[in-house]
C-alpha positions in Angstrom: 11.3 0.4 19.7 15.0 1.3 19.2 16.2 4.7 20.2 19.4 6.2 18.7 22.1 8.2 20.5 20.3 11.5 19.8 16.9 10.2 20.9 15.6 9.5 17.4 13.6 6.4 16.5 15.7 4.0 14.6 14.4 1.4 12.1 14.8 -2.2 13.1 16.8 -4.2 10.5 15.2 -7.5 9.6 17.4 -10.1 7.9 14.3 -11.7 6.2 13.9 -8.6 4.1 15.5 -8.1 0.6 17.9 -5.9 -1.3 18.7 -3.0 1.0 17.9 -4.9 4.2 14.6 -2.9 4.6 12.3 -4.9 2.3 9.1 -3.0 1.8 8.1 -3.0 5.5 7.3 0.5 6.5 5.2 3.6 5.6 4.8 4.6 2.0 3.0 7.6 0.4 2.1 8.2 -3.2 -0.7 8.4 -5.7 -2.7 6.3 -8.2 -4.4 7.3 -11.4 -7.0 6.1 -13.9 -6.0 5.1 -17.4 -9.1 6.9 -18.7 -11.4 9.4 -17.2 -14.1 7.7 -15.1 -17.4 9.2 -14.0 -16.6 12.2 -11.8 -13.6 10.7 -10.0 -10.4 12.8 -9.8 -7.8 11.7 -12.3 -5.1 11.3 -9.6 -5.7 10.2 -6.0 -3.2 10.4 -3.1 -2.9 7.3 -0.9 -0.7 5.8 1.7 0.2 2.3 2.5 1.8 0.6 5.5 3.5 -2.7 4.5 4.7 -5.6 6.6 7.0 -8.0 4.7 8.0 -11.3 6.2 9.7 -14.0 4.0 8.2 -12.6 0.7 4.7 -12.3 2.1 3.3 -8.8 2.2 0.4 -7.6 4.3 -0.7 -4.2 5.6 -3.2 -1.4 5.3 -4.0 1.5 2.9 -5.7 4.8 3.5 -7.0 7.2 0.9 -9.6 9.9 0.5 -13.1 8.8 -0.4 -13.4 9.8 -4.0 -15.8 7.2 -5.4 -18.2 5.8 -2.7 -21.4 7.6 -1.8 -21.2 7.3 2.0 -20.4 9.2 5.2 -16.8 8.0 5.1 -14.3 10.8 4.4 -11.5 8.2 4.0 -11.3 4.6 2.9 -9.1 2.0 4.5 -8.2 -1.2 2.8 -6.4 -4.4 3.8 -3.4 -5.6 1.8 -2.2 -9.1 1.1 0.3 -10.2 -1.5 3.8 -11.4 -2.3 7.2 -10.0 -3.1 9.8 -11.8 -5.2 13.1 -9.9 -5.9 12.1 -6.5 -7.3 8.5 -7.6 -8.1 5.6 -7.0 -5.9 1.9 -8.0 -6.3 -0.8 -7.4 -3.8 -4.6 -7.1 -3.5 -6.4 -4.4 -1.7 -9.8 -5.2 0.0 -12.0 -2.4 1.3 -13.7 -3.9 4.3 -16.8 -2.7 6.3 -18.0 -0.5 3.4 -21.4 -1.7 2.0 -21.2 -2.6 -1.7 -17.4 -2.2 -1.9 -16.1 -5.2 0.1 -17.0 -7.5 -2.8 -14.3 -6.1 -5.0 -10.5 -6.5 -4.9 -8.1 -4.0 -6.4 -5.1 -5.9 -7.9 -1.7 -4.1 -7.9 1.5 -5.2 -9.6 4.7 -3.3 -9.5 8.5 -3.0 -9.6 10.5 -2.0 -6.5 13.2 0.5 -7.4 16.0 2.6 -6.1 17.2 0.4 -3.2 13.7 -0.3 -1.9 12.6 3.3 -1.8 10.2 3.5 -4.7 7.4 1.3 -6.2 5.8 1.9 -9.6 3.2 -0.2 -11.4 -0.3 -0.8 -12.4 -3.6 -1.7 -10.8 -7.0 -3.0 -12.0 -10.5 -3.9 -10.6 -13.6 -5.2 -12.3 -16.9 -3.9 -11.0 -20.3 -4.8 -12.5 -18.7 -5.7 -15.9 -16.7 -2.4 -16.0 -12.9 -2.8 -15.9 -11.1 0.1 -14.2 -7.4 0.3 -14.3 -4.4 2.7 -14.1 -1.0 3.2 -12.6 0.4 4.0 -9.2 3.6 5.1 -7.6 4.7 5.0 -3.9 7.8 6.4 -2.2 9.0 5.2 1.2 8.3 7.6 4.0 9.7 5.6 7.0 10.9 2.2 8.1 10.8 3.2 11.8 7.2 2.1 12.6 6.5 -1.6 12.6 3.1 -2.9 11.7 1.9 -5.8 13.7 -0.2 -8.6 12.1 -3.2 -7.4 14.1 -2.8 -4.0 12.3 -1.8 -2.0 15.3 1.3 0.2 15.1 4.2 -0.4 17.5 6.5 2.5 18.5 
């Protein structure tokens, strides 16, 4: 952890990252939506993602409210794995430890904009012969926290 002169937490700069020197590593917040109305799912769902980017490989975790699985879970966590090339990012989200959901992967494809501070794109998943798809957008919240490969957060 780096501490600034005023006691604030300062983001660590990693030379392996792109464009602004930040890459996509850090905490992001945004929303995703469905291209057409599905079942009784809200049309827009808030979610957050914590990315770790190392040499164009992207990993991390997501967290979102449970809006589509009948279970005791109030929130759903997913693992991310993907790639970044220039201003393009593609990653898959896997919901683990949730019966019936861990078999599906949600595929995201997006464009990194505004000096690595915004991502917009599309997503899709096929479930029991039904294609679900839509769009998403994420805005950078912080680069100060560093996600370790074992998915713990280091301060």
